[in-house]
All heavy atoms as a GROMACS GRO file, in nm:
protein
  613
    1MET      N    1   0.883  -0.383   1.198
    1MET     CA    2   0.864  -0.422   1.334
    1MET      C    3   0.732  -0.500   1.346
    1MET      O    4   0.624  -0.446   1.312
    1MET     CB    5   0.862  -0.297   1.420
    1MET     CG    6   0.875  -0.326   1.565
    1MET     SD    7   0.921  -0.168   1.641
    1MET     CE    8   0.865  -0.199   1.802
    2THR      N    9   0.736  -0.619   1.391
    2THR     CA   10   0.614  -0.703   1.397
    2THR      C   11   0.538  -0.678   1.529
    2THR      O   12   0.595  -0.637   1.629
    2THR     CB   13   0.646  -0.852   1.391
    2THR    OG1   14   0.737  -0.883   1.498
    2THR    CG2   15   0.719  -0.884   1.258
    3GLN      N   16   0.412  -0.705   1.520
    3GLN     CA   17   0.328  -0.692   1.640
    3GLN      C   18   0.355  -0.812   1.730
    3GLN      O   19   0.385  -0.922   1.686
    3GLN     CB   20   0.179  -0.694   1.605
    3GLN     CG   21   0.138  -0.571   1.527
    3GLN     CD   22  -0.010  -0.575   1.492
    3GLN    OE1   23  -0.062  -0.678   1.461
    3GLN    NE2   24  -0.074  -0.459   1.494
    4LYS      N   25   0.343  -0.792   1.859
    4LYS     CA   26   0.360  -0.906   1.952
    4LYS      C   27   0.228  -0.969   1.979
    4LYS      O   28   0.147  -0.927   2.066
    4LYS     CB   29   0.423  -0.855   2.087
    4LYS     CG   30   0.561  -0.801   2.067
    4LYS     CD   31   0.618  -0.742   2.192
    4LYS     CE   32   0.756  -0.683   2.169
    4LYS     NZ   33   0.815  -0.621   2.290
    5LEU      N   34   0.197  -1.072   1.897
    5LEU     CA   35   0.063  -1.138   1.907
    5LEU      C   36   0.087  -1.284   1.949
    5LEU      O   37   0.188  -1.348   1.922
    5LEU     CB   38  -0.004  -1.134   1.771
    5LEU     CG   39  -0.031  -1.004   1.705
    5LEU    CD1   40  -0.090  -1.017   1.569
    5LEU    CD2   41  -0.135  -0.924   1.793
    6SER      N   42  -0.015  -1.336   2.012
    6SER     CA   43  -0.019  -1.478   2.044
    6SER      C   44  -0.030  -1.559   1.916
    6SER      O   45  -0.075  -1.502   1.817
    6SER     CB   46  -0.136  -1.510   2.138
    6SER     OG   47  -0.258  -1.495   2.065
    7PRO      N   48   0.007  -1.685   1.915
    7PRO     CA   49  -0.004  -1.766   1.793
    7PRO      C   50  -0.149  -1.765   1.738
    7PRO      O   51  -0.170  -1.756   1.615
    7PRO     CB   52   0.034  -1.902   1.838
    7PRO     CG   53   0.125  -1.876   1.953
    7PRO     CD   54   0.070  -1.759   2.023
    8ARG      N   55  -0.250  -1.769   1.823
    8ARG     CA   56  -0.388  -1.772   1.781
    8ARG      C   57  -0.426  -1.637   1.711
    8ARG      O   58  -0.486  -1.631   1.607
    8ARG     CB   59  -0.479  -1.800   1.895
    8ARG     CG   60  -0.622  -1.811   1.863
    8ARG     CD   61  -0.707  -1.846   1.982
    8ARG     NE   62  -0.845  -1.835   1.953
    8ARG     CZ   63  -0.942  -1.824   2.042
    8ARG    NH1   64  -0.906  -1.823   2.173
    8ARG    NH2   65  -1.065  -1.812   2.007
    9ALA      N   66  -0.387  -1.528   1.777
    9ALA     CA   67  -0.413  -1.393   1.724
    9ALA      C   68  -0.337  -1.373   1.590
    9ALA      O   69  -0.389  -1.314   1.498
    9ALA     CB   70  -0.378  -1.290   1.827
   10ARG      N   71  -0.214  -1.424   1.583
   10ARG     CA   72  -0.132  -1.407   1.464
   10ARG      C   73  -0.200  -1.479   1.343
   10ARG      O   74  -0.208  -1.426   1.233
   10ARG     CB   75   0.004  -1.460   1.486
   10ARG     CG   76   0.104  -1.428   1.377
   10ARG     CD   77   0.240  -1.482   1.398
   10ARG     NE   78   0.299  -1.441   1.531
   10ARG     CZ   79   0.334  -1.522   1.630
   10ARG    NH1   80   0.329  -1.651   1.608
   10ARG    NH2   81   0.379  -1.475   1.739
   11LYS      N   82  -0.253  -1.594   1.372
   11LYS     CA   83  -0.323  -1.678   1.264
   11LYS      C   84  -0.449  -1.602   1.221
   11LYS      O   85  -0.482  -1.591   1.099
   11LYS     CB   86  -0.355  -1.813   1.312
   11LYS     CG   87  -0.399  -1.908   1.206
   11LYS     CD   88  -0.412  -2.048   1.263
   11LYS     CE   89  -0.448  -2.146   1.151
   11LYS     NZ   90  -0.457  -2.279   1.196
   12ALA      N   91  -0.527  -1.547   1.315
   12ALA     CA   92  -0.653  -1.475   1.285
   12ALA      C   93  -0.620  -1.353   1.204
   12ALA      O   94  -0.689  -1.320   1.111
   12ALA     CB   95  -0.729  -1.441   1.411
   13LYS      N   96  -0.513  -1.279   1.242
   13LYS     CA   97  -0.476  -1.160   1.171
   13LYS      C   98  -0.434  -1.190   1.030
   13LYS      O   99  -0.461  -1.116   0.933
   13LYS     CB  100  -0.364  -1.085   1.244
   13LYS     CG  101  -0.322  -0.954   1.176
   13LYS     CD  102  -0.219  -0.880   1.253
   13LYS     CE  103  -0.162  -0.758   1.191
   13LYS     NZ  104  -0.209  -0.716   1.064
   14ALA      N  105  -0.355  -1.298   1.010
   14ALA     CA  106  -0.311  -1.339   0.878
   14ALA      C  107  -0.432  -1.366   0.788
   14ALA      O  108  -0.434  -1.328   0.672
   14ALA     CB  109  -0.222  -1.461   0.888
   15ARG      N  110  -0.532  -1.431   0.846
   15ARG     CA  111  -0.654  -1.461   0.769
   15ARG      C  112  -0.726  -1.331   0.729
   15ARG      O  113  -0.770  -1.313   0.616
   15ARG     CB  114  -0.746  -1.553   0.847
   15ARG     CG  115  -0.872  -1.593   0.774
   15ARG     CD  116  -0.954  -1.694   0.852
   15ARG     NE  117  -0.887  -1.819   0.852
   15ARG     CZ  118  -0.873  -1.899   0.960
   15ARG    NH1  119  -0.921  -1.857   1.078
   15ARG    NH2  120  -0.810  -2.011   0.953
   16ARG      N  121  -0.741  -1.240   0.825
   16ARG     CA  122  -0.809  -1.110   0.799
   16ARG      C  123  -0.733  -1.031   0.695
   16ARG      O  124  -0.793  -0.973   0.603
   16ARG     CB  125  -0.817  -1.027   0.929
   16ARG     CG  126  -0.921  -1.065   1.023
   16ARG     CD  127  -0.947  -0.959   1.131
   16ARG     NE  128  -0.825  -0.907   1.190
   16ARG     CZ  129  -0.768  -0.960   1.295
   16ARG    NH1  130  -0.819  -1.070   1.355
   16ARG    NH2  131  -0.659  -0.904   1.347
   17ASP      N  132  -0.600  -1.026   0.708
   17ASP     CA  133  -0.519  -0.946   0.615
   17ASP      C  134  -0.531  -1.007   0.472
   17ASP      O  135  -0.533  -0.930   0.374
   17ASP     CB  136  -0.370  -0.948   0.662
   17ASP     CG  137  -0.347  -0.860   0.782
   17ASP    OD1  138  -0.442  -0.787   0.820
   17ASP    OD2  139  -0.236  -0.867   0.836
   18LEU      N  140  -0.528  -1.138   0.461
   18LEU     CA  141  -0.541  -1.198   0.329
   18LEU      C  142  -0.675  -1.172   0.265
   18LEU      O  143  -0.687  -1.139   0.147
   18LEU     CB  144  -0.520  -1.350   0.339
   18LEU     CG  145  -0.515  -1.427   0.210
   18LEU    CD1  146  -0.404  -1.378   0.121
   18LEU    CD2  147  -0.504  -1.577   0.232
   19LEU      N  148  -0.784  -1.176   0.347
   19LEU     CA  149  -0.916  -1.146   0.295
   19LEU      C  150  -0.928  -1.001   0.248
   19LEU      O  151  -0.985  -0.970   0.144
   19LEU     CB  152  -1.025  -1.172   0.398
   19LEU     CG  153  -1.056  -1.324   0.422
   19LEU    CD1  154  -1.151  -1.336   0.538
   19LEU    CD2  155  -1.112  -1.387   0.299
   20ALA      N  156  -0.864  -0.909   0.322
   20ALA     CA  157  -0.860  -0.766   0.287
   20ALA      C  158  -0.778  -0.746   0.159
   20ALA      O  159  -0.820  -0.666   0.074
   20ALA     CB  160  -0.802  -0.684   0.401
   21ALA      N  161  -0.671  -0.815   0.142
   21ALA     CA  162  -0.587  -0.800   0.028
   21ALA      C  163  -0.653  -0.858  -0.102
   21ALA      O  164  -0.616  -0.820  -0.210
   21ALA     CB  165  -0.454  -0.871   0.048
   22LYS      N  166  -0.750  -0.945  -0.082
   22LYS     CA  167  -0.817  -1.006  -0.200
   22LYS      C  168  -0.945  -0.943  -0.244
   22LYS      O  169  -1.010  -0.986  -0.334
   22LYS     CB  170  -0.842  -1.156  -0.173
   22LYS     CG  171  -0.714  -1.240  -0.170
   22LYS     CD  172  -0.750  -1.385  -0.156
   22LYS     CE  173  -0.630  -1.469  -0.174
   22LYS     NZ  174  -0.664  -1.617  -0.164
   23THR      N  175  -0.981  -0.830  -0.178
   23THR     CA  176  -1.102  -0.761  -0.219
   23THR      C  177  -1.083  -0.703  -0.360
   23THR      O  178  -0.970  -0.671  -0.398
   23THR     CB  179  -1.140  -0.649  -0.126
   23THR    OG1  180  -1.038  -0.554  -0.123
   23THR    CG2  181  -1.164  -0.699   0.017
   24PRO      N  182  -1.189  -0.688  -0.437
   24PRO     CA  183  -1.173  -0.637  -0.574
   24PRO      C  184  -1.100  -0.498  -0.578
   24PRO      O  185  -1.020  -0.476  -0.665
   24PRO     CB  186  -1.317  -0.626  -0.622
   24PRO     CG  187  -1.391  -0.730  -0.547
   24PRO     CD  188  -1.325  -0.733  -0.413
   25ASN      N  189  -1.133  -0.415  -0.481
   25ASN     CA  190  -1.070  -0.283  -0.478
   25ASN      C  191  -0.919  -0.289  -0.457
   25ASN      O  192  -0.841  -0.227  -0.530
   25ASN     CB  193  -1.134  -0.201  -0.366
   25ASN     CG  194  -1.092  -0.055  -0.367
   25ASN    OD1  195  -1.065   0.000  -0.473
   25ASN    ND2  196  -1.083   0.007  -0.251
   26ARG      N  197  -0.876  -0.373  -0.358
   26ARG     CA  198  -0.729  -0.385  -0.334
   26ARG      C  199  -0.659  -0.454  -0.451
   26ARG      O  200  -0.549  -0.422  -0.479
   26ARG     CB  201  -0.707  -0.469  -0.203
   26ARG     CG  202  -0.743  -0.395  -0.076
   26ARG     CD  203  -0.667  -0.266  -0.058
   26ARG     NE  204  -0.525  -0.288  -0.064
   26ARG     CZ  205  -0.441  -0.195  -0.117
   26ARG    NH1  206  -0.484  -0.083  -0.162
   26ARG    NH2  207  -0.313  -0.224  -0.127
   27ARG      N  208  -0.724  -0.552  -0.512
   27ARG     CA  209  -0.661  -0.623  -0.627
   27ARG      C  210  -0.643  -0.525  -0.744
   27ARG      O  211  -0.540  -0.530  -0.809
   27ARG     CB  212  -0.743  -0.740  -0.668
   27ARG     CG  213  -0.736  -0.856  -0.566
   27ARG     CD  214  -0.831  -0.968  -0.597
   27ARG     NE  215  -0.787  -1.038  -0.719
   27ARG     CZ  216  -0.739  -1.160  -0.719
   27ARG    NH1  217  -0.730  -1.227  -0.606
   27ARG    NH2  218  -0.703  -1.218  -0.831
   28ALA      N  219  -0.741  -0.440  -0.766
   28ALA     CA  220  -0.730  -0.342  -0.875
   28ALA      C  221  -0.619  -0.244  -0.847
   28ALA      O  222  -0.541  -0.207  -0.938
   28ALA     CB  223  -0.862  -0.268  -0.891
   29LYS      N  224  -0.604  -0.199  -0.719
   29LYS     CA  225  -0.497  -0.102  -0.686
   29LYS      C  226  -0.359  -0.171  -0.699
   29LYS      O  227  -0.265  -0.107  -0.743
   29LYS     CB  228  -0.520  -0.054  -0.543
   29LYS     CG  229  -0.630   0.046  -0.530
   29LYS     CD  230  -0.647   0.097  -0.390
   29LYS     CE  231  -0.759   0.193  -0.382
   29LYS     NZ  232  -0.782   0.237  -0.244
   30LYS      N  233  -0.353  -0.295  -0.659
   30LYS     CA  234  -0.226  -0.372  -0.674
   30LYS      C  235  -0.186  -0.386  -0.819
   30LYS      O  236  -0.070  -0.363  -0.856
   30LYS     CB  237  -0.237  -0.508  -0.609
   30LYS     CG  238  -0.108  -0.585  -0.609
   30LYS     CD  239  -0.124  -0.721  -0.539
   30LYS     CE  240   0.004  -0.798  -0.547
   30LYS     NZ  241  -0.001  -0.927  -0.486
   31ALA      N  242  -0.283  -0.418  -0.905
   31ALA     CA  243  -0.254  -0.431  -1.047
   31ALA      C  244  -0.210  -0.299  -1.106
   31ALA      O  245  -0.115  -0.289  -1.189
   31ALA     CB  246  -0.379  -0.484  -1.119
   32GLU      N  247  -0.280  -0.191  -1.067
   32GLU     CA  248  -0.244  -0.057  -1.115
   32GLU      C  249  -0.105  -0.021  -1.075
   32GLU      O  250  -0.022   0.030  -1.155
   32GLU     CB  251  -0.347   0.046  -1.065
   32GLU     CG  252  -0.319   0.186  -1.113
   32GLU     CD  253  -0.409   0.293  -1.045
   32GLU    OE1  254  -0.467   0.261  -0.941
   32GLU    OE2  255  -0.416   0.402  -1.101
   33ASN      N  256  -0.074  -0.046  -0.948
   33ASN     CA  257   0.062  -0.014  -0.895
   33ASN      C  258   0.167  -0.094  -0.973
   33ASN      O  259   0.272  -0.032  -1.009
   33ASN     CB  260   0.063  -0.052  -0.750
   33ASN     CG  261   0.190  -0.004  -0.681
   33ASN    OD1  262   0.251   0.088  -0.725
   33ASN    ND2  263   0.227  -0.073  -0.572
   34GLN      N  264   0.145  -0.218  -1.000
   34GLN     CA  265   0.241  -0.302  -1.075
   34GLN      C  266   0.264  -0.244  -1.213
   34GLN      O  267   0.381  -0.233  -1.259
   34GLN     CB  268   0.196  -0.447  -1.085
   34GLN     CG  269   0.218  -0.526  -0.958
   34GLN     CD  270   0.187  -0.670  -0.979
   34GLN    OE1  271   0.106  -0.705  -1.062
   34GLN    NE2  272   0.246  -0.752  -0.896
   35ARG      N  273   0.156  -0.213  -1.282
   35ARG     CA  274   0.168  -0.156  -1.420
   35ARG      C  275   0.251  -0.029  -1.418
   35ARG      O  276   0.339  -0.014  -1.501
   35ARG     CB  277   0.030  -0.128  -1.477
   35ARG     CG  278  -0.043  -0.242  -1.537
   35ARG     CD  279  -0.162  -0.200  -1.622
   35ARG     NE  280  -0.252  -0.110  -1.553
   35ARG     CZ  281  -0.348  -0.144  -1.473
   35ARG    NH1  282  -0.370  -0.275  -1.450
   35ARG    NH2  283  -0.423  -0.058  -1.418
   36LEU      N  284   0.215   0.064  -1.327
   36LEU     CA  285   0.284   0.194  -1.326
   36LEU      C  286   0.428   0.183  -1.280
   36LEU      O  287   0.516   0.249  -1.334
   36LEU     CB  288   0.209   0.287  -1.236
   36LEU     CG  289   0.071   0.328  -1.291
   36LEU    CD1  290  -0.013   0.394  -1.184
   36LEU    CD2  291   0.085   0.413  -1.412
   37ARG      N  292   0.459   0.095  -1.181
   37ARG     CA  293   0.596   0.076  -1.139
   37ARG      C  294   0.679   0.022  -1.248
   37ARG      O  295   0.794   0.065  -1.271
   37ARG     CB  296   0.600  -0.019  -1.018
   37ARG     CG  297   0.571   0.053  -0.885
   37ARG     CD  298   0.601  -0.036  -0.771
   37ARG     NE  299   0.739  -0.031  -0.725
   37ARG     CZ  300   0.784   0.066  -0.646
   37ARG    NH1  301   0.707   0.162  -0.602
   37ARG    NH2  302   0.910   0.068  -0.611
   38ARG      N  303   0.629  -0.080  -1.321
   38ARG     CA  304   0.705  -0.141  -1.432
   38ARG      C  305   0.733  -0.039  -1.540
   38ARG      O  306   0.846  -0.031  -1.597
   38ARG     CB  307   0.631  -0.259  -1.486
   38ARG     CG  308   0.633  -0.378  -1.394
   38ARG     CD  309   0.543  -0.492  -1.440
   38ARG     NE  310   0.547  -0.604  -1.346
   38ARG     CZ  311   0.456  -0.693  -1.339
   38ARG    NH1  312   0.357  -0.697  -1.426
   38ARG    NH2  313   0.469  -0.790  -1.252
   39ALA      N  314   0.630   0.042  -1.573
   39ALA     CA  315   0.649   0.146  -1.676
   39ALA      C  316   0.747   0.253  -1.634
   39ALA      O  317   0.834   0.292  -1.709
   39ALA     CB  318   0.517   0.212  -1.709
   40ALA      N  319   0.742   0.297  -1.507
   40ALA     CA  320   0.832   0.398  -1.459
   40ALA      C  321   0.974   0.344  -1.449
   40ALA      O  322   1.068   0.414  -1.486
   40ALA     CB  323   0.789   0.444  -1.318
   41LYS      N  324   0.987   0.220  -1.411
   41LYS     CA  325   1.123   0.160  -1.402
   41LYS      C  326   1.186   0.150  -1.541
   41LYS      O  327   1.300   0.178  -1.560
   41LYS     CB  328   1.114   0.021  -1.335
   41LYS     CG  329   1.242  -0.033  -1.286
   41LYS     CD  330   1.219  -0.158  -1.208
   41LYS     CE  331   1.352  -0.212  -1.157
   41LYS     NZ  332   1.336  -0.334  -1.074
   42LYS      N  333   1.098   0.111  -1.639
   42LYS     CA  334   1.145   0.099  -1.775
   42LYS      C  335   1.188   0.242  -1.830
   42LYS      O  336   1.282   0.250  -1.909
   42LYS     CB  337   1.033   0.044  -1.864
   42LYS     CG  338   1.078  -0.015  -1.992
   42LYS     CD  339   0.955  -0.084  -2.058
   42LYS     CE  340   1.006  -0.177  -2.168
   42LYS     NZ  341   0.893  -0.244  -2.230
   43ALA      N  342   1.119   0.343  -1.782
   43ALA     CA  343   1.151   0.480  -1.827
   43ALA      C  344   1.273   0.536  -1.750
   43ALA      O  345   1.316   0.653  -1.778
   43ALA     CB  346   1.033   0.570  -1.812
   44GLY      N  347   1.330   0.461  -1.652
   44GLY     CA  348   1.447   0.506  -1.581
   44GLY      C  349   1.420   0.588  -1.459
   44GLY      O  350   1.510   0.656  -1.409
   45VAL      N  351   1.300   0.588  -1.410
   45VAL     CA  352   1.263   0.669  -1.292
   45VAL      C  353   1.310   0.592  -1.166
   45VAL      O  354   1.290   0.469  -1.158
   45VAL     CB  355   1.110   0.689  -1.286
   45VAL    CG1  356   1.071   0.762  -1.158
   45VAL    CG2  357   1.066   0.767  -1.407
   46SER      N  358   1.368   0.663  -1.068
   46SER     CA  359   1.412   0.600  -0.944
   46SER      C  360   1.294   0.589  -0.850
   46SER      O  361   1.230   0.685  -0.817
   46SER     CB  362   1.522   0.683  -0.877
   46SER     OG  363   1.553   0.627  -0.753
   47LEU      N  364   1.260   0.462  -0.809
   47LEU     CA  365   1.144   0.442  -0.721
   47LEU      C  366   1.183   0.394  -0.585
   47LEU      O  367   1.103   0.346  -0.513
   47LEU     CB  368   1.052   0.336  -0.789
   47LEU     CG  369   0.994   0.374  -0.922
   47LEU    CD1  370   0.919   0.258  -0.984
   47LEU    CD2  371   0.903   0.496  -0.911
   48ASN      N  372   1.309   0.413  -0.547
   48ASN     CA  373   1.356   0.367  -0.417
   48ASN      C  374   1.280   0.441  -0.307
   48ASN      O  375   1.277   0.563  -0.301
   48ASN     CB  376   1.505   0.391  -0.402
   48ASN     CG  377   1.590   0.299  -0.477
   48ASN    OD1  378   1.540   0.194  -0.531
   48ASN    ND2  379   1.718   0.332  -0.498
   49GLY      N  380   1.219   0.365  -0.219
   49GLY     CA  381   1.144   0.425  -0.105
   49GLY      C  382   1.016   0.494  -0.144
   49GLY      O  383   0.967   0.577  -0.067
   50LYS      N  384   0.963   0.464  -0.261
   50LYS     CA  385   0.837   0.532  -0.303
   50LYS      C  386   0.724   0.435  -0.325
   50LYS      O  387   0.747   0.320  -0.363
   50LYS     CB  388   0.861   0.613  -0.430
   50LYS     CG  389   0.960   0.726  -0.406
   50LYS     CD  390   0.965   0.821  -0.521
   50LYS     CE  391   1.057   0.936  -0.487
   50LYS     NZ  392   1.071   1.032  -0.598
   51ASP      N  393   0.604   0.482  -0.300
   51ASP     CA  394   0.480   0.404  -0.327
   51ASP      C  395   0.394   0.489  -0.416
   51ASP      O  396   0.403   0.611  -0.423
   51ASP     CB  397   0.401   0.385  -0.195
   51ASP     CG  398   0.448   0.266  -0.114
   51ASP    OD1  399   0.525   0.182  -0.172
   51ASP    OD2  400   0.410   0.255  -0.001
   52TYR      N  401   0.300   0.423  -0.487
   52TYR     CA  402   0.209   0.495  -0.572
   52TYR      C  403   0.090   0.539  -0.490
   52TYR      O  404   0.030   0.458  -0.415
   52TYR     CB  405   0.164   0.407  -0.686
   52TYR     CG  406   0.077   0.481  -0.787
   52TYR    CD1  407   0.130   0.577  -0.869
   52TYR    CD2  408  -0.060   0.456  -0.798
   52TYR    CE1  409   0.055   0.643  -0.960
   52TYR    CE2  410  -0.139   0.527  -0.885
   52TYR     CZ  411  -0.082   0.621  -0.971
   52TYR     OH  412  -0.160   0.691  -1.056
   53ASP      N  413   0.049   0.663  -0.501
   53ASP     CA  414  -0.063   0.718  -0.428
   53ASP      C  415  -0.178   0.723  -0.527
   53ASP      O  416  -0.183   0.792  -0.625
   53ASP     CB  417  -0.034   0.862  -0.379
   53ASP     CG  418  -0.146   0.920  -0.294
   53ASP    OD1  419  -0.257   0.859  -0.292
   53ASP    OD2  420  -0.122   1.014  -0.226
   54HIS      N  421  -0.280   0.633  -0.500
   54HIS     CA  422  -0.393   0.618  -0.593
   54HIS      C  423  -0.482   0.740  -0.594
   54HIS      O  424  -0.556   0.760  -0.688
   54HIS     CB  425  -0.469   0.492  -0.558
   54HIS     CG  426  -0.385   0.367  -0.569
   54HIS    ND1  427  -0.365   0.299  -0.689
   54HIS    CD2  428  -0.313   0.299  -0.478
   54HIS    CE1  429  -0.289   0.198  -0.669
   54HIS    NE2  430  -0.251   0.194  -0.542
   55LYS      N  431  -0.478   0.815  -0.484
   55LYS     CA  432  -0.564   0.936  -0.477
   55LYS      C  433  -0.502   1.051  -0.555
   55LYS      O  434  -0.574   1.117  -0.630
   55LYS     CB  435  -0.581   0.971  -0.330
   55LYS     CG  436  -0.686   1.083  -0.307
   55LYS     CD  437  -0.713   1.100  -0.160
   55LYS     CE  438  -0.598   1.161  -0.092
   55LYS     NZ  439  -0.617   1.192   0.047
   56ASP      N  440  -0.372   1.074  -0.535
   56ASP     CA  441  -0.305   1.182  -0.604
   56ASP      C  442  -0.244   1.141  -0.744
   56ASP      O  443  -0.202   1.223  -0.818
   56ASP     CB  444  -0.191   1.238  -0.520
   56ASP     CG  445  -0.234   1.302  -0.395
   56ASP    OD1  446  -0.357   1.337  -0.386
   56ASP    OD2  447  -0.156   1.323  -0.304
   57LYS      N  448  -0.251   1.010  -0.770
   57LYS     CA  449  -0.206   0.955  -0.901
   57LYS      C  450  -0.060   0.988  -0.927
   57LYS      O  451  -0.022   1.028  -1.038
   57LYS     CB  452  -0.293   1.006  -1.017
   57LYS     CG  453  -0.438   0.988  -0.998
   57LYS     CD  454  -0.477   0.847  -1.027
   57LYS     CE  455  -0.631   0.828  -1.025
   57LYS     NZ  456  -0.670   0.696  -0.984
   58ARG      N  457   0.027   0.972  -0.824
   58ARG     CA  458   0.170   0.987  -0.846
   58ARG      C  459   0.246   0.907  -0.743
   58ARG      O  460   0.191   0.865  -0.641
   58ARG     CB  461   0.205   1.138  -0.841
   58ARG     CG  462   0.189   1.201  -0.708
   58ARG     CD  463   0.209   1.351  -0.716
   58ARG     NE  464   0.221   1.410  -0.583
   58ARG     CZ  465   0.335   1.431  -0.517
   58ARG    NH1  466   0.449   1.401  -0.577
   58ARG    NH2  467   0.335   1.478  -0.393
   59PHE      N  468   0.378   0.892  -0.768
   59PHE     CA  469   0.464   0.826  -0.672
   59PHE      C  470   0.506   0.926  -0.563
   59PHE      O  471   0.543   1.036  -0.596
   59PHE     CB  472   0.587   0.765  -0.741
   59PHE     CG  473   0.552   0.648  -0.825
   59PHE    CD1  474   0.537   0.661  -0.959
   59PHE    CD2  475   0.534   0.519  -0.770
   59PHE    CE1  476   0.503   0.553  -1.039
   59PHE    CE2  477   0.502   0.414  -0.846
   59PHE     CZ  478   0.490   0.428  -0.983
   60LYS      N  479   0.501   0.882  -0.435
   60LYS     CA  480   0.550   0.962  -0.330
   60LYS      C  481   0.619   0.878  -0.229
   60LYS      O  482   0.608   0.754  -0.237
   60LYS     CB  483   0.437   1.038  -0.252
   60LYS     CG  484   0.300   1.014  -0.287
   60LYS     CD  485   0.208   1.072  -0.178
   60LYS     CE  486   0.150   1.203  -0.216
   60LYS     NZ  487   0.042   1.238  -0.125
   61THR      N  488   0.687   0.935  -0.136
   61THR     CA  489   0.757   0.855  -0.034
   61THR      C  490   0.656   0.777   0.046
   61THR      O  491   0.538   0.817   0.060
   61THR     CB  492   0.836   0.945   0.063
   61THR    OG1  493   0.751   1.028   0.136
   61THR    CG2  494   0.943   1.027  -0.012
   62VAL      N  495   0.698   0.668   0.099
   62VAL     CA  496   0.614   0.582   0.178
   62VAL      C  497   0.554   0.662   0.296
   62VAL      O  498   0.436   0.654   0.327
   62VAL     CB  499   0.689   0.460   0.235
   62VAL    CG1  500   0.606   0.376   0.324
   62VAL    CG2  501   0.740   0.374   0.114
   63LYS      N  502   0.637   0.742   0.360
   63LYS     CA  503   0.598   0.823   0.476
   63LYS      C  504   0.482   0.916   0.437
   63LYS      O  505   0.380   0.925   0.507
   63LYS     CB  506   0.715   0.899   0.528
   63LYS     CG  507   0.686   0.982   0.654
   63LYS     CD  508   0.809   1.052   0.703
   63LYS     CE  509   0.778   1.133   0.823
   63LYS     NZ  510   0.900   1.207   0.874
   64ALA      N  511   0.497   0.984   0.325
   64ALA     CA  512   0.390   1.082   0.288
   64ALA      C  513   0.265   1.008   0.246
   64ALA      O  514   0.154   1.054   0.270
   64ALA     CB  515   0.444   1.170   0.169
   65ASN      N  516   0.281   0.894   0.175
   65ASN     CA  517   0.164   0.822   0.123
   65ASN      C  518   0.083   0.760   0.240
   65ASN      O  519  -0.038   0.767   0.241
   65ASN     CB  520   0.211   0.712   0.028
   65ASN     CG  521   0.098   0.654  -0.051
   65ASN    OD1  522  -0.008   0.716  -0.064
   65ASN    ND2  523   0.122   0.540  -0.109
   66ARG      N  524   0.151   0.700   0.339
   66ARG     CA  525   0.079   0.633   0.442
   66ARG      C  526   0.017   0.735   0.543
   66ARG      O  527  -0.077   0.703   0.609
   66ARG     CB  528   0.173   0.542   0.523
   66ARG     CG  529   0.243   0.438   0.433
   66ARG     CD  530   0.154   0.315   0.407
   66ARG     NE  531   0.202   0.238   0.299
   66ARG     CZ  532   0.287   0.138   0.308
   66ARG    NH1  533   0.334   0.108   0.425
   66ARG    NH2  534   0.322   0.066   0.203
   67GLY      N  535   0.069   0.854   0.548
   67GLY     CA  536   0.019   0.952   0.646
   67GLY      C  537  -0.084   1.046   0.590
   67GLY      O  538  -0.121   1.142   0.655
   68ASN      N  539  -0.132   1.022   0.469
   68ASN     CA  540  -0.238   1.105   0.409
   68ASN      C  541  -0.190   1.255   0.403
   68ASN      O  542  -0.266   1.344   0.441
   68ASN     CB  543  -0.371   1.091   0.479
   68ASN     CG  544  -0.484   1.150   0.402
   68ASN    OD1  545  -0.480   1.163   0.280
   68ASN    ND2  546  -0.590   1.191   0.468
   69ASP      N  547  -0.069   1.274   0.360
   69ASP     CA  548  -0.015   1.409   0.343
   69ASP      C  549  -0.016   1.489   0.473
   69ASP      O  550  -0.039   1.606   0.479
   69ASP     CB  551  -0.091   1.487   0.236
   69ASP     CG  552  -0.087   1.420   0.104
   69ASP    OD1  553   0.027   1.388   0.060
   69ASP    OD2  554  -0.191   1.401   0.039
   70GLY      N  555   0.010   1.421   0.588
   70GLY     CA  556   0.024   1.486   0.718
   70GLY      C  557  -0.110   1.510   0.786
   70GLY      O  558  -0.118   1.566   0.896
   71LYS      N  559  -0.221   1.466   0.726
   71LYS     CA  560  -0.352   1.485   0.788
   71LYS      C  561  -0.398   1.363   0.863
   71LYS      O  562  -0.508   1.367   0.925
   71LYS     CB  563  -0.458   1.514   0.676
   71LYS     CG  564  -0.426   1.639   0.597
   71LYS     CD  565  -0.521   1.657   0.485
   71LYS     CE  566  -0.472   1.760   0.387
   71LYS     NZ  567  -0.511   1.734   0.254
   72GLY      N  568  -0.329   1.255   0.865
   72GLY     CA  569  -0.370   1.131   0.933
   72GLY      C  570  -0.470   1.058   0.849
   72GLY      O  571  -0.513   1.103   0.744
   73THR      N  572  -0.506   0.938   0.891
   73THR     CA  573  -0.593   0.855   0.812
   73THR      C  574  -0.735   0.842   0.864
   73THR      O  575  -0.815   0.774   0.804
   73THR     CB  576  -0.532   0.716   0.801
   73THR    OG1  577  -0.515   0.661   0.931
   73THR    CG2  578  -0.402   0.716   0.725
   74LYS      N  579  -0.767   0.910   0.976
   74LYS     CA  580  -0.902   0.892   1.028
   74LYS      C  581  -1.006   0.959   0.941
   74LYS      O  582  -1.120   0.911   0.927
   74LYS     CB  583  -0.911   0.956   1.170
   74LYS     CG  584  -0.841   0.866   1.272
   74LYS     CD  585  -0.870   0.921   1.411
   74LYS     CE  586  -0.805   0.830   1.512
   74LYS     NZ  587  -0.834   0.876   1.651
   75ASN      N  588  -0.975   1.073   0.879
   75ASN     CA  589  -1.070   1.146   0.796
   75ASN      C  590  -1.049   1.122   0.648
   75ASN      O  591  -1.107   1.194   0.565
   75ASN     CB  592  -1.066   1.294   0.828
   75ASN     CG  593  -1.094   1.323   0.977
   75ASN    OD1  594  -1.178   1.260   1.030
   75ASN    ND2  595  -1.022   1.416   1.033
   76GLU      N  596  -0.971   1.023   0.612
   76GLU     CA  597  -0.938   0.999   0.469
   76GLU      C  598  -1.056   0.943   0.399
   76GLU      O  599  -1.130   0.865   0.450
   76GLU     CB  600  -0.818   0.905   0.460
   76GLU     CG  601  -0.767   0.889   0.320
   76GLU     CD  602  -0.644   0.799   0.312
   76GLU    OE1  603  -0.621   0.724   0.407
   76GLU    OE2  604  -0.571   0.814   0.218
   77LYS      N  605  -1.075   0.988   0.276
   77LYS     CA  606  -1.189   0.936   0.195
   77LYS      C  607  -1.134   0.877   0.067
   77LYS      O  608  -1.037   0.910   0.013
   77LYS     CB  609  -1.284   1.047   0.163
   77LYS     CG  610  -1.356   1.093   0.289
   77LYS     CD  611  -1.460   1.196   0.259
   77LYS     CE  612  -1.521   1.232   0.390
   77LYS     NZ  613  -1.614   1.331   0.393
   0.00000   0.00000   0.00000
């Protein structure tokens, strides 16, 4: 579900999101995720609807991963 943004705000958000995605920390996490997903897929693990949790070092559902294990993201470290 997309946000309802004006064209100007949409362009500014796209720029911010791209800059955030290109930080060294995010690029390292993306590379780690790709390596692990490829290895797991090769090993026959089902990854449907799962993301890699860099904190817990395992694959979990998108819902559990994005919600910080039910604790919300405000106090996440």
